[in-house]
Jmol script that loads the backbone (N, CA, C; Angstrom):
load data "model"
ATOM      1  N   VAL A   1      -1.933   8.843  -7.276  1.00  0.00           N
ATOM      2  CA  VAL A   1      -1.418   7.527  -6.287  1.00  0.00           C
ATOM      3  C   VAL A   1      -0.429   6.932  -6.513  1.00  0.00           C
ATOM      4  N   ALA A   2       0.291   6.267  -5.357  1.00  0.00           N
ATOM      5  CA  ALA A   2       1.238   5.672  -5.500  1.00  0.00           C
ATOM      6  C   ALA A   2       0.920   4.553  -4.908  1.00  0.00           C
ATOM      7  N   ALA A   3       1.297   3.219  -5.123  1.00  0.00           N
ATOM      8  CA  ALA A   3       0.981   1.899  -4.697  1.00  0.00           C
ATOM      9  C   ALA A   3       2.186   0.837  -4.570  1.00  0.00           C
ATOM     10  N   LEU A   4       1.857  -0.087  -3.233  1.00  0.00           N
ATOM     11  CA  LEU A   4       2.858  -1.015  -3.428  1.00  0.00           C
ATOM     12  C   LEU A   4       1.722  -2.184  -2.985  1.00  0.00           C
ATOM     13  N   ARG A   5       2.157  -3.050  -3.922  1.00  0.00           N
ATOM     14  CA  ARG A   5       1.254  -4.209  -4.244  1.00  0.00           C
ATOM     15  C   ARG A   5       2.144  -5.248  -3.042  1.00  0.00           C
ATOM     16  N   PHE A   6       1.098  -6.050  -2.471  1.00  0.00           N
ATOM     17  CA  PHE A   6       1.872  -7.555  -1.585  1.00  0.00           C
ATOM     18  C   PHE A   6       0.740  -8.274  -1.722  1.00  0.00           C
ATOM     19  N   SER A   7       1.036  -9.767  -1.488  1.00  0.00           N
ATOM     20  CA  SER A   7       0.442 -10.981  -1.269  1.00  0.00           C
ATOM     21  C   SER A   7       0.023 -11.296  -0.043  1.00  0.00           C
ATOM     22  N   GLY A   8      -1.004 -12.307   0.334  1.00  0.00           N
ATOM     23  CA  GLY A   8      -0.815 -12.787   1.666  1.00  0.00           C
ATOM     24  C   GLY A   8      -2.330 -12.195   2.252  1.00  0.00           C
ATOM     25  N   ARG A   9      -2.087 -12.381   3.584  1.00  0.00           N
ATOM     26  CA  ARG A   9      -3.503 -11.914   4.593  1.00  0.00           C
ATOM     27  C   ARG A   9      -3.189 -10.311   4.875  1.00  0.00           C
ATOM     28  N   TRP A  10      -4.421  -9.796   5.224  1.00  0.00           N
ATOM     29  CA  TRP A  10      -4.272  -8.442   5.391  1.00  0.00           C
ATOM     30  C   TRP A  10      -4.328  -8.343   7.066  1.00  0.00           C
ATOM     31  N   SER A  11      -3.611  -7.660   7.727  1.00  0.00           N
ATOM     32  CA  SER A  11      -3.763  -7.354   8.959  1.00  0.00           C
ATOM     33  C   SER A  11      -3.341  -5.926   9.340  1.00  0.00           C
ATOM     34  N   LYS A  12      -3.782  -5.340  10.417  1.00  0.00           N
ATOM     35  CA  LYS A  12      -3.179  -3.927  10.629  1.00  0.00           C
ATOM     36  C   LYS A  12      -1.635  -4.129  11.014  1.00  0.00           C
ATOM     37  N   SER A  13      -0.723  -5.326  11.458  1.00  0.00           N
ATOM     38  CA  SER A  13       0.296  -5.050  11.493  1.00  0.00           C
ATOM     39  C   SER A  13       0.995  -5.249  10.079  1.00  0.00           C
ATOM     40  N   VAL A  14       0.611  -5.985   9.029  1.00  0.00           N
ATOM     41  CA  VAL A  14       1.019  -5.817   7.870  1.00  0.00           C
ATOM     42  C   VAL A  14       0.775  -4.455   7.192  1.00  0.00           C
ATOM     43  N   PHE A  15      -0.754  -3.976   7.523  1.00  0.00           N
ATOM     44  CA  PHE A  15      -0.777  -2.749   6.885  1.00  0.00           C
ATOM     45  C   PHE A  15       0.133  -1.435   7.509  1.00  0.00           C
ATOM     46  N   LYS A  16       0.426  -1.444   8.624  1.00  0.00           N
ATOM     47  CA  LYS A  16       1.777  -0.678   9.105  1.00  0.00           C
ATOM     48  C   LYS A  16       2.747  -0.698   8.262  1.00  0.00           C
ATOM     49  N   LYS A  17       3.144  -2.537   8.490  1.00  0.00           N
ATOM     50  CA  LYS A  17       4.545  -2.403   7.657  1.00  0.00           C
ATOM     51  C   LYS A  17       4.739  -2.350   6.446  1.00  0.00           C
ATOM     52  N   LYS A  18       3.690  -2.435   5.736  1.00  0.00           N
ATOM     53  CA  LYS A  18       3.696  -1.863   4.099  1.00  0.00           C
ATOM     54  C   LYS A  18       3.695  -0.584   3.937  1.00  0.00           C
ATOM     55  N   SER A  19       2.778   0.146   4.602  1.00  0.00           N
ATOM     56  CA  SER A  19       2.659   1.634   4.690  1.00  0.00           C
ATOM     57  C   SER A  19       4.067   2.321   4.949  1.00  0.00           C
ATOM     58  N   LYS A  20       4.825   1.708   6.076  1.00  0.00           N
ATOM     59  CA  LYS A  20       6.382   2.404   6.523  1.00  0.00           C
ATOM     60  C   LYS A  20       7.095   2.269   4.856  1.00  0.00           C
ATOM     61  N   GLU A  21       7.285   0.834   4.336  1.00  0.00           N
ATOM     62  CA  GLU A  21       7.742   0.682   3.238  1.00  0.00           C
ATOM     63  C   GLU A  21       7.817   1.645   2.299  1.00  0.00           C
ATOM     64  N   LEU A  22       6.053   1.710   1.731  1.00  0.00           N
ATOM     65  CA  LEU A  22       5.631   2.529   0.549  1.00  0.00           C
ATOM     66  C   LEU A  22       6.017   4.341   1.008  1.00  0.00           C
ATOM     67  N   LEU A  23       5.976   4.959   2.292  1.00  0.00           N
ATOM     68  CA  LEU A  23       6.393   6.219   2.805  1.00  0.00           C
ATOM     69  C   LEU A  23       8.152   6.422   2.676  1.00  0.00           C
ATOM     70  N   GLU A  24       8.670   5.118   2.922  1.00  0.00           N
ATOM     71  CA  GLU A  24      10.162   5.568   2.907  1.00  0.00           C
ATOM     72  C   GLU A  24      10.505   5.396   1.507  1.00  0.00           C
ATOM     73  N   GLU A  25      10.034   4.445   0.646  1.00  0.00           N
ATOM     74  CA  GLU A  25      10.450   4.773  -0.893  1.00  0.00           C
ATOM     75  C   GLU A  25      10.038   6.005  -1.248  1.00  0.00           C
ATOM     76  N   LEU A  26       8.935   6.353  -1.078  1.00  0.00           N
ATOM     77  CA  LEU A  26       8.696   7.619  -1.434  1.00  0.00           C
ATOM     78  C   LEU A  26       9.451   8.749  -1.211  1.00  0.00           C
ATOM     79  N   ASP A  27       9.790   8.723   0.051  1.00  0.00           N
ATOM     80  CA  ASP A  27      10.615   9.631   0.768  1.00  0.00           C
ATOM     81  C   ASP A  27      11.843   9.702  -0.346  1.00  0.00           C
ATOM     82  N   LYS A  28      12.452   8.702  -0.382  1.00  0.00           N
ATOM     83  CA  LYS A  28      13.822   8.370  -1.072  1.00  0.00           C
ATOM     84  C   LYS A  28      13.776   9.064  -2.412  1.00  0.00           C
ATOM     85  N   ALA A  29      12.778   8.914  -3.014  1.00  0.00           N
ATOM     86  CA  ALA A  29      12.314   9.342  -4.786  1.00  0.00           C
ATOM     87  C   ALA A  29      12.032  11.065  -4.250  1.00  0.00           C
ATOM     88  N   LYS A  30      11.867  11.481  -3.494  1.00  0.00           N
ATOM     89  CA  LYS A  30      11.531  12.765  -3.189  1.00  0.00           C
ATOM     90  C   LYS A  30      10.096  13.105  -3.554  1.00  0.00           C
ATOM     91  N   ILE A  31       9.272  12.356  -3.367  1.00  0.00           N
ATOM     92  CA  ILE A  31       7.564  12.397  -4.021  1.00  0.00           C
ATOM     93  C   ILE A  31       6.757  12.961  -2.722  1.00  0.00           C
ATOM     94  N   LYS A  32       6.272  13.508  -2.933  1.00  0.00           N
ATOM     95  CA  LYS A  32       5.722  14.105  -1.504  1.00  0.00           C
ATOM     96  C   LYS A  32       4.232  13.651  -1.691  1.00  0.00           C
ATOM     97  N   THR A  33       3.680  13.448  -0.617  1.00  0.00           N
ATOM     98  CA  THR A  33       2.081  12.755  -0.599  1.00  0.00           C
ATOM     99  C   THR A  33       1.585  13.627  -0.201  1.00  0.00           C
ATOM    100  N   THR A  34       0.036  13.416  -0.277  1.00  0.00           N
ATOM    101  CA  THR A  34      -0.757  14.656  -0.194  1.00  0.00           C
ATOM    102  C   THR A  34      -2.233  14.189   0.739  1.00  0.00           C
ATOM    103  N   GLY A  35      -1.833  12.874   1.222  1.00  0.00           N
ATOM    104  CA  GLY A  35      -3.076  12.549   1.967  1.00  0.00           C
ATOM    105  C   GLY A  35      -2.623  11.318   3.058  1.00  0.00           C
ATOM    106  N   ASN A  36      -3.502  10.665   3.200  1.00  0.00           N
ATOM    107  CA  ASN A  36      -3.313   9.176   4.312  1.00  0.00           C
ATOM    108  C   ASN A  36      -3.008   8.264   3.470  1.00  0.00           C
ATOM    109  N   VAL A  37      -2.330   6.965   4.089  1.00  0.00           N
ATOM    110  CA  VAL A  37      -2.141   6.009   3.496  1.00  0.00           C
ATOM    111  C   VAL A  37      -3.499   4.983   3.718  1.00  0.00           C
ATOM    112  N   PHE A  38      -3.924   4.135   2.538  1.00  0.00           N
ATOM    113  CA  PHE A  38      -5.116   3.498   2.582  1.00  0.00           C
ATOM    114  C   PHE A  38      -4.895   1.852   2.227  1.00  0.00           C
ATOM    115  N   SER A  39      -5.585   1.107   2.270  1.00  0.00           N
ATOM    116  CA  SER A  39      -5.473  -0.243   1.581  1.00  0.00           C
ATOM    117  C   SER A  39      -6.548  -0.577   0.696  1.00  0.00           C
ATOM    118  N   MET A  40      -6.403  -1.458  -0.183  1.00  0.00           N
ATOM    119  CA  MET A  40      -7.089  -1.973  -1.073  1.00  0.00           C
ATOM    120  C   MET A  40      -6.923  -3.269  -0.902  1.00  0.00           C
ATOM    121  N   ARG A  41      -8.164  -4.130  -0.867  1.00  0.00           N
ATOM    122  CA  ARG A  41      -7.964  -5.649  -0.930  1.00  0.00           C
ATOM    123  C   ARG A  41      -8.930  -6.194  -2.172  1.00  0.00           C
ATOM    124  N   TYR A  42      -8.247  -7.114  -3.072  1.00  0.00           N
ATOM    125  CA  TYR A  42      -9.252  -7.495  -4.354  1.00  0.00           C
ATOM    126  C   TYR A  42      -9.995  -8.718  -4.091  1.00  0.00           C
ATOM    127  N   ASN A  43      -9.499  -9.563  -2.981  1.00  0.00           N
ATOM    128  CA  ASN A  43     -10.063 -11.134  -2.990  1.00  0.00           C
ATOM    129  C   ASN A  43     -11.362 -11.168  -2.336  1.00  0.00           C
ATOM    130  N   GLY A  44     -11.751 -11.962  -2.208  1.00  0.00           N
ATOM    131  CA  GLY A  44     -13.018 -12.765  -1.522  1.00  0.00           C
ATOM    132  C   GLY A  44     -12.324 -13.421  -0.087  1.00  0.00           C
ATOM    133  N   PRO A  45     -13.050 -13.483   1.028  1.00  0.00           N
ATOM    134  CA  PRO A  45     -12.648 -14.279   2.219  1.00  0.00           C
ATOM    135  C   PRO A  45     -12.206 -15.424   1.550  1.00  0.00           C
ATOM    136  N   PHE A  46     -12.628 -16.361   0.882  1.00  0.00           N
ATOM    137  CA  PHE A  46     -12.088 -17.850   0.642  1.00  0.00           C
ATOM    138  C   PHE A  46     -11.028 -17.588  -0.466  1.00  0.00           C
ATOM    139  N   THR A  47     -10.583 -16.717  -0.835  1.00  0.00           N
ATOM    140  CA  THR A  47      -9.549 -17.270  -1.310  1.00  0.00           C
ATOM    141  C   THR A  47      -8.516 -17.501  -0.804  1.00  0.00           C
ATOM    142  N   PRO A  48      -7.481 -18.644  -1.056  1.00  0.00           N
ATOM    143  CA  PRO A  48      -6.051 -18.997  -0.323  1.00  0.00           C
ATOM    144  C   PRO A  48      -5.481 -17.858  -0.288  1.00  0.00           C
ATOM    145  N   TRP A  49      -4.903 -17.734   1.266  1.00  0.00           N
ATOM    146  CA  TRP A  49      -3.850 -16.180   1.878  1.00  0.00           C
ATOM    147  C   TRP A  49      -2.693 -16.246   0.779  1.00  0.00           C
ATOM    148  N   PHE A  50      -2.137 -17.385   0.195  1.00  0.00           N
ATOM    149  CA  PHE A  50      -1.008 -17.111  -0.603  1.00  0.00           C
ATOM    150  C   PHE A  50      -1.307 -16.586  -2.291  1.00  0.00           C
ATOM    151  N   LEU A  51      -2.972 -16.503  -2.580  1.00  0.00           N
ATOM    152  CA  LEU A  51      -3.461 -15.922  -3.863  1.00  0.00           C
ATOM    153  C   LEU A  51      -3.839 -14.678  -3.471  1.00  0.00           C
ATOM    154  N   ARG A  52      -4.139 -14.075  -2.449  1.00  0.00           N
ATOM    155  CA  ARG A  52      -4.816 -12.866  -2.536  1.00  0.00           C
ATOM    156  C   ARG A  52      -3.577 -11.755  -2.877  1.00  0.00           C
ATOM    157  N   ARG A  53      -4.299 -10.824  -3.329  1.00  0.00           N
ATOM    158  CA  ARG A  53      -3.877  -9.700  -3.718  1.00  0.00           C
ATOM    159  C   ARG A  53      -3.974  -8.212  -3.095  1.00  0.00           C
ATOM    160  N   ASN A  54      -3.342  -7.364  -2.540  1.00  0.00           N
ATOM    161  CA  ASN A  54      -3.697  -6.353  -1.725  1.00  0.00           C
ATOM    162  C   ASN A  54      -2.421  -5.333  -1.910  1.00  0.00           C
ATOM    163  N   GLU A  55      -3.157  -4.078  -1.734  1.00  0.00           N
ATOM    164  CA  GLU A  55      -2.359  -3.018  -1.991  1.00  0.00           C
ATOM    165  C   GLU A  55      -2.429  -1.891  -0.946  1.00  0.00           C
ATOM    166  N   VAL A  56      -1.431  -1.233  -0.546  1.00  0.00           N
ATOM    167  CA  VAL A  56      -1.436   0.154   0.236  1.00  0.00           C
ATOM    168  C   VAL A  56      -0.956   1.272  -0.786  1.00  0.00           C
ATOM    169  N   ALA A  57      -1.983   2.319  -0.892  1.00  0.00           N
ATOM    170  CA  ALA A  57      -1.564   3.508  -1.357  1.00  0.00           C
ATOM    171  C   ALA A  57      -1.803   4.641  -0.730  1.00  0.00           C
ATOM    172  N   VAL A  58      -1.417   5.600  -1.561  1.00  0.00           N
ATOM    173  CA  VAL A  58      -1.033   7.339  -0.873  1.00  0.00           C
ATOM    174  C   VAL A  58      -1.303   8.335  -1.929  1.00  0.00           C
ATOM    175  N   PRO A  59      -2.481   8.915  -1.674  1.00  0.00           N
ATOM    176  CA  PRO A  59      -2.357  10.059  -2.958  1.00  0.00           C
ATOM    177  C   PRO A  59      -0.934  11.217  -2.751  1.00  0.00           C
ATOM    178  N   ILE A  60      -0.552  11.312  -4.103  1.00  0.00           N
ATOM    179  CA  ILE A  60       0.700  12.208  -4.246  1.00  0.00           C
ATOM    180  C   ILE A  60       0.717  13.449  -4.925  1.00  0.00           C
ATOM    181  N   GLU A  61       1.611  14.239  -4.625  1.00  0.00           N
ATOM    182  CA  GLU A  61       1.590  15.691  -5.214  1.00  0.00           C
ATOM    183  C   GLU A  61       2.441  15.476  -6.880  1.00  0.00           C
ATOM    184  N   LEU A  62       1.586  16.011  -7.751  1.00  0.00           N
ATOM    185  CA  LEU A  62       2.036  15.991  -8.942  1.00  0.00           C
ATOM    186  C   LEU A  62       2.845  17.142  -9.106  1.00  0.00           C
ATOM    187  N   GLU A  63       3.799  16.852  -9.965  1.00  0.00           N
ATOM    188  CA  GLU A  63       4.821  18.240 -10.564  1.00  0.00           C
ATOM    189  C   GLU A  63       4.403  18.737 -11.570  1.00  0.00           C
ATOM    190  N   SER A  64       4.347  20.002 -11.841  1.00  0.00           N
ATOM    191  CA  SER A  64       3.894  20.576 -12.946  1.00  0.00           C
ATOM    192  C   SER A  64       5.353  21.134 -14.099  1.00  0.00           C
TER     193      SER A  64
END
end "model"
wireframe off; spacefill off
backbone 0.3
color backbone group
């Protein structure tokens, strides 16, 4: 799995933007993905927005 970490609030627009960033970086590195991008959110709803930790991730193909 390849992941891109970011802080702040999670929203659909942020998810789309960060997903695009992740996929562009993987494409530059010539790393193939094997599934869909998904999100991971680690903090509770009462955590201040600037302290929240989030990630977008995607399964990747391992070279043998």
